[in-house]
N, C-alpha and C positions, 0 to 999 in steps of 0.2 A: 292386580296391576292394572292400570289405564295405560296401555300401550303408547298412544299419541303422546301422552303426558311424559311418559318415561324416554320415549326418543327425542323430545324437545329439551328434556333435563340433560340428557346426554350429549345432545348437540352443543348446548351452552356450555356445559362444564368443560367440552374439548375447546371451544371458541374462547373462552374466558379464563381458562388455564388453571383455575381454582374451584372447589367447590363453594368456597365462600363468596367469590365472585360471583358465580351462576346462580347462588342463592339469593344474592342481593339483586341481581338483574331481574331473575324471575319472580321476585317478592315471596320466596319461599324460605323456610328454615333450611339450614344445613342439614337437619336430620332427615327433612323431606327428600331433599336432594339425594343424599346417601340412599335412602330407601328405595328411591325410583332406581338409581343406578345398580343396587344389590339384587333388586328383583328383575331388572332387564338382564344382567348376568346370569342370575340363576335360570332365567326362562330359556337364554341362548347356550347355557352349559359352557360358557367360555370368559375368561377375562378380559374385560374391555379397557379397564384403567388399573394400573398399578399404582396405589398409595401407600404412604408412611405417615407417621406423624407430622413429617417435615415437608414433603413433597409429594406430587403426583406426576405420573406420566402415562400416556396413553400407549397402549400395546399395538403391536403391528396389525393384530386382528381388529382393534378398535378403530385404528385409522382406516382400515379399509371398509368398516362397517359405517363409520363417520361419513366417508364420500358417498356410499350409496344412500345413506337416510336423508342426506342433504336435498338430494332430488326429489325424493318422495315426499318430505316435509313441504318442500318450496311447491310442489305440484299440487298439494293439497292447498296450501294457501291460496295458488294461483285459481283454483276451483273455487275456494271462497269469495275471492276477490271478483271472479268472473260473475258470481250471483249478486253480490253486492253492487257490482255495476249497474245491474238491471234498476236498481233503487237510487243510483246517482250518490251514494254514499260511501266512497271508498274509505277504508279504515285500516289500522294496523299501527305497527310502529317501525320506524326508519332511522337509521343511524348513518350520518353522512359525513365525512372527512372533507375539509376544505383547506387550501392554504391560509395562513394566519393573516397576512397583510391584505392579500388581495381578497380574501373571504370576507374581513371586515369592512373593506371599502365598496366592494362589488358584489360580491356573490351572498353574504348574509342577508341583506336587503330582499333579495330575490326569494331566498328561503322563507324568510316572514310572510313575504306575499302568498308563497305557495301554502303556508301553514293556515292562514286567512281564508284561502280559496278551499281547502281540505280540512276543516278543524278536526275531523274524526281521525285524522293521520298525526299520531305524535312523533315529533322528530327530536332526535338528539343530535347536536352538531358538534363535532369534534375539530377545533382550529388548530392546525399544526402544519409546519414548513417541512418536517421531515418525512421519509418514505413510510407508507401506512400499508401493512400486510392485511388485506381486507378479510381474508379466511382466518387467520389468526385472531384478529383483533373483532370479529363479527360486524364488520362494516358492510352495509348494503351498497353503497355508491360512494366514490371518491372523486373529487375534482382536482385534477393534476395538470401540470404541463408537460410536455414532452412530444414523443413521435408516436406513431400506431403501435399497437402490441404486437408481439410475438409470442404471448404466452397463451397457449390453448385453453387454459383454465378462466381466462377472461374475456370480456368483452367490451368495447369502447365506442363511444360516439363522440364526434368533435363537436365542441360547444361553440368555440369560436376563435378568430386568430387575434392574438394580443399585439397591439403596435406599441413599440417603445418609444420613448423620447430622451434625447441626450441633452442634458441642461447644467447649468450651474449657476450660483448666487450673482448678482452683479459685483458684489463685494470681492469675491474671488476673482473674477474676471478681472478686475481692475487691477489687482496685483501680479496675476499670472499670465494675461495676455489673451488675445482672442484664440477661438478654435473654428478655423474654416475650412480645413480639409482632415480626413481621418488621421492622417500621419501627423498632425499636430499633437494628437493624444498622447504620443509616447513622451512629450516632454511635460505632461500636465499630471496632477495628482489625481488619479481616476479611483474612486471609491466602490468597491465591490459588494456584490451579494455572495456571500461565502458559499452558500448551498448550489450555486450554479453548477452545471456540469463543466463549464468551461469559465470559470470568472474573470480571467485575464485575456481572455481571447473575443473580441468584440467584431462583428461582420457588419458592414454597411453596404449599401446598394444605391447606384444612381443610374438609373436606365438600366442599361445592359452592363455597367460596370460594377464589378464586386470587389470589395477590399476589406481583407483581415488586418485588424490590428492586434498586434501582442503588448499587452500594458507592461509598464514597469511595476514592481511590486508595491502594492497599495499601503498607504499609510493608515487607512481605515478601512476595515472590512467588517461585515455585520450579516448575521442570518435572518435580517427581517428588513422588508421594504421600506417599512415607515421610519424605523431608525436610520435607515440609509438616507431617506429623503430629509429628515433633520438635520443630519451631518452636513449635507449639502446647502441647506439653509443657512447654517452657521458659517458658511464659507470655507470647508475643509476640502472642497475638491468638485471633479464632475461626476454626474451619476448617469446610470442609462436605466429608466424606469419605465413600467407601463404609462400610457397616457393619463389612465383613471387614477394615478396615484399623484400626479403632478399638475392636473388641469386648473386647480384653485389657484395654485402657486404661479403658474405661469401667467393666469389672468391678472393676478395682482401684483406681478413684477417682483415676487420674492425669489422667483427662478426664472432664467432667461433660456430659451430653447436654442440650441447651437448646431451650427451648419445644417439648417432645414433642407437644402438641396439634397443632403443624403438621408437615407432611411436606414435606420437599424433593422436587421432582419426580425420578423415578427415571430412570436411563439404560439405554436397552437395549445389550446385548453381542451381537455378531453374529460367526458365523464367515463369512469370505469369502473365495472361491476363484476360480480363472479358469474360465470357462465350459466350456474343453475338459478340464477335470479332472472332470467330472460322473460319468464312467464309471469312475473310477480307485477299485478297491475300497479301498486303503488310505487314501484321502481320506475315503470314506464312512464306513469304519470309524471315523477319528480323529473326524470331526465328531459322528457319533451318540454315541460314547463321551464327548466333553465334554459334549453337551446334556444325555444321561442323567444324568452326574455332578452337574450344577447343578439336577437336578429334586428337589423336596422328598422326603425319606425318609418 
């Protein structure tokens, strides 16, 4: 038994959830994956994974062992990466999850630039607006909005503050009337992003003045920012989206910024990663590259 290979196989089985998924991920046969798990269990004298013809589950001992070997394997990878750094050739595999719409518009071009800069690092990008469990899904880094973490198993670094813009189409405003104050929004059809933690509560600021507006039920809600913008262009109502989403439409006149004296609260964007990835050179390089790319030029 090659101990390091067996440990890596066991780790991927736990993270991927099935022997087949782990085999595909590692580019091994299912027989090879089973052989490594069987040999590792025989060496330890304990069952790590319960499996039947239909499903598998990790034993309590298996989960405890998994938590310990992750740190060991990541430290080994960090040692490899530190040596590779001396020759300026970072390499390895990186799995990154980013929001669907903001990822397409703003983050994925940066990831492409990173891959060009570090061609020996292979990258798998998962575009998703839903919550991602980094450990269960074997993700190295996730870019997500929110607040600072209170999870001791995770680490985070703020990437930027995302400023949002309130806007609507000229056609909608011609029929629905102007919006000059946050309170006016209660009489308007406000289109909402359904995955928001508070989709019907919008906060605005003007100097030291802060005002929370509770919207009426929306006639249109969607879990994708690009689709939300399209609905506004079609004249369905008012939207509140990141500046990057609507910059071209504001410039062309397809959308009009509303009550510019008031600013919507900005949302922080974080790079989140498992604590045992802190020493991974490729993770550090990626996060530093993302943060630097968002800094004002």
